[in-house]
N, C-alpha and C positions, 0 to 999 in steps of 0.2 A: 439441529441434530439429525433430522431425517435426511438432510442433504449429505451429511458426513457418512451416515450408514450406507446410503446408496452408493456413494463414491467408493467406500471400502469394499462393498460387494462386487462392484465392477472391476476394481483393481485385483481382486482375488481370482476373478475368472478370466481376465484378459491375459493373453500371452505377453511375454516381455515386450516392452514398447518398441524396442528396435527391430523386433521380428514381426511386428503387426503387419499382416499382408495387405491391409487396407490403407497403409500409411500414405502411399503415393496417390491413391485414389482420393483420399480426404484432402490432401494438400498438393494439388497438381502443379502449383506455381512455386513451391518451395524448393530451393536448390539444396538438396540434402548432401551434396558433395562438399559443401562448405559448413563446417561445424567447429566450435571451440570447446565442446563438451562431448562426453560419451552419450550417445542417444539412449543407452541403457539406464542412464540416470534420470531420464524423463519418464513420468508416469501419467496415466490418465487420472484426472481428478473426478471423473464421473460425467459431467456435462460435456458434450462435444464442442466442436468449433462454433462459436457464437451461441452456445447453449446458455451462457450467461451474456445477455445482450448489453453491449456498451451504449452509452448515451451519446448520440452523434449530432443532435440539434438541440442543445440545451437552451432553456428559457429561464429567465430570472425574475425575481420579485424585489421590490424595494424592501429594505429591512423592516420598515414600519408596517408593511402590508403582510408580512409573514406572521401568522398567528397559530400555526399548527405545531411549532417546535417548542418543547419544554426547555427551560433555561439550561439544564445540565447536559443536554445531548451534545455529543462531539461534532465539530465541523472542521474541515480543512480550510484554513485561512490562506488567502493568496492576495498579496498586495504588491503588484509589479507595474502599477500605472493604471489610470482610470479608476473607477469606483472599486474599492476593496470588495473581494468576492468570498463568500462562504459556501462551501460544498458539504452539506450534511452527510455524515457517515451513514445514516439510515438508508440513503439511496444506493450507496456502494455495496450494501449487503445483497442487493439484487443485481447491480450493474457492474461494479468493480472498476470500470473505466468511464471517464467523461472526456470526450474530445471537444475542446473549446478553443476560442480565439480571444486572447486577452491583450488589449492595447496593441493589436496588430501582430501578436505572437501566437502561432498555433501551439497549443499546449495539450498534454495528456495528463489528466488528473487521475491518479490511480490509488487503489486501496486493496491490499491482499489481507483478508480476514485471518488466514491461517498463520501469517507472520506478523500481523498488526502493523504492516508496513504501509504508510501513507506518503506517497511521493508524487511530486509534480515535475514533469519534464517539458523542456522545449522540444516540440515534436518535429523539428527540422533536422535532417541529416544531409550535409553537403548542400544546404540551401533548399533542399526538397522537403516540402511539408508532407508528413505522414499522418495517416489516421489509424488508430489502434483498436484492436478487438481482443477478446478473451479466447485463447486457443482451446481452453478446457484441459490443458495439461499443467502438471506441476513438476518442479524440480526442487529438491530440499524443502518440500511443502510450500514453496512459493509459486505464485502465479507466473505462468509463461504467457506473455502477450504475443501478438503478431501484428505486423503492419499490413494494411490492405493493399498497398502499392506493390509489394514484392513477396508477400507472405513469408517474410523472414520472421523468425521467432526471437523474442526478447525476454530477458530475465528481469522481472519487475523490481526486485530488491536491489539491483545494481545498475539498472538501466542499460544493460549491455546486450547487443545482438549475439545470439548463441548458435543459431542455425540459419542458413540461407545466405542470400546476397549480402546482407548487412552483418554477417557473423564477424565479431571483433570490433564493431563500431559501438560507440557509446553515445547515449543521449545526455544532454546537459541538464542536470538537476537544477530546478529553480527554488529559491527560498520559500518555504511554506511551513506551516505548523498546525498541529491539532489543538483546539481549545474548545471551551464550552460556548454554546450559542449565546449565553448571557454575556460572556466576556467579549465576544466578537461584536455584538450589537451595541454594547456600551461604548466601545472604542470607535465604532464605525456606524453612527446613526444614518449616514448618507450612503452606506454600502448597499450591496445587492446580495441575494442569496439564491442558490439554485432552486428552481421550482420542481415540484414532483414530476418526474419524467412521464409517469402514467397516471391518468386520472382514476380516482376511486380504487387505488391499489393500497393494500395494507402495508405501507412502509412503516418502519419503526420496530419491526420484529427481528430478533436476533436468532438465526437458525443454529448458531453455535453455542448453545447454552452451557455455561460454566467452562467454556474452552480455556480461558486464560488462567484458570485455577486447576487445570487438569495436570496429571502427573507427567505426561509426555506429549509432545506435539504430534499432530496427525500426519501420517504418511511420511515420517522422517525416521531414518535408521542410521543417520550419520553420527559424527562425534558430538558429544555433549560439551557444554562449556566447562572450563576448568575452575578450580578454586571453590568447588561446591556451589557455584552459582546456579540457581534454579533455571532450568531451560526455558520456562515460561515467564521469567521475569522480564519486564520491559527495560530496555537499555536505550540510551540516546546515542546514536551513531553519528559521528562527524568524521568523514573520511574513513580511515582505518582505526579510529579510536572509538571505544564504547564506554559509557559511564552508566552503571546500574542505577535505576530509578531510586532504589533504596538509599544509595549514597546521596543523591540529590535531594531527596526528601529530608534527610538528616542535616545536610549542610546548607541547603537553600541556594547558595551561590558558589560556583566553582570556577576558578580561573586557571585553565591548563591548556596546553597545546595550541596557544594562540587564540583561544576563544573563551567567552564567558557564558556559562550555562546557568540559567536562573529558573528556579522553581517558583512559578508565578501564580499558580491557582490550581483549581480542581475541575474535573469533568467526569462524566459518567463513562465507565468502561462499556464499549460497544459489544464486548464478548463475554458478558457475565450473565445477566438474567435474560429471559425471553423478551422482555420489554426494554429496549435500549435505554430509555429515559430513566429506568429504575436501577440501572447497573451501579455497582459499587464505585466509589470515588477513586480516581487515579489522578496522578499529577499532570499539570500542564507545564511545559518547558519552552523557554525561548532561548535561542542560541545566537549570539552576536559576536562580531569581531571587535578589534580594538577601536574602530571608528564608530561603533554602535550600529553597524548595518547587520541585518539578518543574514544568517549563514545557512546554506542548504544542509539539512540533516534529516534523520529519520528516527522514529521511536519504534523499534522492532523488538521481537522476542529475542532473548539471549541465544537460543539455539540457532536462529537465523543468522545472527552475527557470526557465530562460530562456523556455520556452514559456508558462508560467502566470504568471510575474512578470517581464514584459519590462522593467519600470521598477524592478525590485528592486535591492537594494544588494549588490554582490559584495564580501565582506569578505576580500579577498585578503591585505591587510596593514593 
């Protein structure tokens, strides 16, 4: 909460982002002549460039050797070859991006707390491997990432370049999902889990206490979802389709738009209590195609789907 208040104070005192006189000085290698969005829609989130430090040299433990995680804590599961990997959300509250290499594929594992958006991307563009950092900026309350090769800016929720050399380019999203640590380790006893990036650091604290039950999203003044959908409700996004979690909780399995969505368990909300492990229970979803293969998707807040997919399909019933 302290981080949110700090960001709010900074946003109230800074001039409009597009007129910030220090913009070019802060981003000397960013080509601001190439944009796909209005710069005025981008706001400071408080911390500056790399003020939220990415994890660039991750280390891992065997599942059997990790004894610090409570069973209910959420992790991002990634199974694309080699040992299955779990990335605990507790680390993303501090770092937001992990740059990794999985089975020879450079990947960016990302989580935006303000949108509840956890996405994994193939970090290559035109065969060039990129490394990503946190710009400190937001658009529609979602993290704006940047690549360290060209300092182009990227919208995390859609994996799209919005400013700079790579404006208009898209990152390939890889299949991943959020689930409880208990579910991951039960399914993958031979898997590995991200080790704490910093030694003796108080990971596991949620600075956004009660955020996912708040009345409105932070630093968002765009259109709210239709049909009376709570802007802070979690929705499962597949392409331009969104299924409210309340529907999936009621029906458990939904077959629509060429995919099967299954409500398969529970995990702690990372955005409820100060201690992530004690957060209220929220659903775990798996999304598969007709062949049973995992499908790239996201579990984001409804307001974020409305913001980035204004012409999207709300699969209420």
